[in-house]
VMD Tcl script that draws the C-alpha trace (Angstrom):
set ca {
  {149.78 88.65 136.16}
  {148.65 85.21 137.34}
  {149.74 83.64 134.12}
  {153.31 84.19 135.24}
  {152.88 81.32 137.64}
  {152.72 78.08 135.70}
  {154.23 74.59 135.66}
  {157.57 76.07 134.31}
  {157.80 78.60 137.28}
  {159.93 76.09 139.31}
  {162.40 75.63 136.62}
  {162.81 79.42 136.36}
  {162.98 79.98 140.01}
  {165.52 77.11 140.47}
  {167.72 78.70 137.64}
  {167.57 82.06 139.28}
  {168.49 80.61 142.75}
  {171.43 78.64 141.15}
  {172.72 81.67 139.24}
  {172.58 83.79 142.44}
  {174.55 81.12 144.28}
  {176.96 80.71 141.42}
  {177.68 84.50 141.54}
  {178.18 84.28 145.21}
  {180.72 81.53 144.92}
  {182.38 83.19 142.02}
  {182.68 86.53 143.76}
  {183.76 85.26 147.14}
  {185.28 81.78 147.07}
  {186.61 80.87 143.69}
  {189.35 78.91 145.22}
  {187.29 77.39 148.03}
  {186.55 73.78 147.44}
  {183.73 73.86 150.08}
  {181.95 76.52 148.20}
  {182.02 74.61 144.90}
  {180.81 71.44 146.81}
  {178.02 73.50 148.32}
  {177.04 74.77 144.84}
  {177.10 71.20 143.51}
  {174.94 70.10 146.43}
  {172.52 72.91 145.76}
  {172.25 71.82 142.05}
  {171.58 68.27 143.15}
  {168.88 69.41 145.60}
  {167.09 71.59 143.14}
  {167.04 68.77 140.56}
  {165.88 66.25 143.19}
  {163.08 68.52 144.25}
  {162.00 68.81 140.69}
  {162.00 65.09 140.10}
  {160.20 64.28 143.44}
  {157.34 66.73 142.83}
  {156.86 66.14 139.11}
  {153.41 65.17 138.00}
  {153.30 61.81 136.34}
  {151.30 60.65 133.34}
  {147.61 60.01 133.73}
  {146.34 56.57 134.40}
  {142.91 57.38 133.10}
  {142.33 57.05 129.36}
  {138.54 57.17 128.90}
  {135.54 59.06 130.27}
  {134.10 55.86 131.73}
  {137.39 55.27 133.73}
  {137.17 58.85 134.94}
  {133.56 58.26 136.12}
  {134.56 55.04 137.92}
  {137.35 56.81 139.75}
  {135.02 59.57 140.93}
  {132.39 57.06 142.00}
  {134.92 55.17 144.19}
  {135.07 55.51 147.96}
  {138.60 57.11 147.95}
  {139.40 60.90 147.81}
  {140.30 62.10 144.35}
  {142.81 64.84 143.38}
  {141.95 66.36 140.01}
  {144.63 68.33 138.25}
  {143.64 70.08 135.02}
  {146.28 71.18 132.61}
  {145.87 73.78 129.87}
  {148.13 75.23 127.19}
  {146.43 78.59 127.84}
}
mol new
graphics top color blue
foreach p $ca { graphics top sphere $p radius 0.5 }
foreach p [lrange $ca 0 end-1] q [lrange $ca 1 end] { graphics top cylinder $p $q radius 0.2 }
display resetview
């Protein structure tokens, strides 16, 4: 059950939220310009959140660089990725 939550979970959740909002706009306010603008704002917000919190590429290429970062005097956040 824990394997359901993975890096793709946000994309799936955002798509579900957007589809629910789209259904609401379609059912209640097809002719309402405000409803469509709100839906567009929601889409922009969901994409922006994804871009803001996306994990970038690693700056560490070798094991010795990794050891140097760990030996430094600054806190280190370690993220491990696995393809299962």
